[in-house]
C-alpha positions in Angstrom: 0.0 0.0 0.0 2.9 2.4 0.7 4.3 1.6 -2.7 1.1 2.9 -4.4 1.3 6.1 -2.2 4.9 6.5 -3.2 4.1 5.9 -6.9 1.4 8.6 -6.7 3.7 11.0 -5.1 6.5 10.5 -7.7 4.1 10.9 -10.6 2.5 14.0 -9.1 6.0 15.4 -8.4 7.1 14.7 -12.0 4.1 16.5 -13.4 4.6 19.5 -11.2 8.3 19.6 -12.1 7.5 19.5 -15.8 5.1 22.4 -15.3 7.7 24.3 -13.4 10.2 23.7 -16.2 7.8 25.1 -18.8 7.1 28.1 -16.6 10.8 28.6 -16.1 11.4 28.6 -19.8 8.7 31.2 -20.3 10.1 33.3 -17.4 13.6 33.0 -19.0 12.3 34.5 -22.2 10.5 37.3 -20.2 13.3 38.0 -17.7 14.8 36.6 -14.5 13.6 33.0 -13.9 15.2 32.4 -10.5 12.4 33.7 -8.4 9.9 31.5 -10.3 12.2 28.5 -9.9 12.5 29.0 -6.2 8.8 29.4 -5.7 8.2 26.4 -7.9 10.5 24.2 -5.8 8.5 25.2 -2.7 5.2 24.4 -4.4 6.5 21.0 -5.6 7.7 20.1 -2.1 4.4 21.1 -0.5 2.4 19.3 -3.1 4.5 16.1 -2.7 3.9 16.0 1.0 0.1 16.6 0.5 -0.3 14.0 -2.2 1.8 11.4 -0.2 -0.4 12.0 2.9 -3.5 11.7 0.9 -2.4 8.5 -0.9 -1.2 7.0 2.4 -4.6 7.7 3.9 -6.4 6.1 1.0 -4.1 3.0 1.2 -4.8 2.8 5.0 -8.6 3.0 4.4 -8.3 0.2 1.8 -6.5 -2.0 4.4 -9.1 -1.4 7.1 -12.0 -2.4 4.9 -10.6 -5.9 4.3 
């Protein structure tokens, strides 16, 4: 069950990282991208923790039902 939570966290993190890279490329064209990259890393970290907790909660509920 923890493996599925970890998988969901990694996939979510990869999607957010891809989005951050696209926004970073746009910001680089427009000006200084470092502030956007720093904020993006904070968002990715917070989102990873949230998704992992949510997935772990779902996995725990699945175990309790059996």
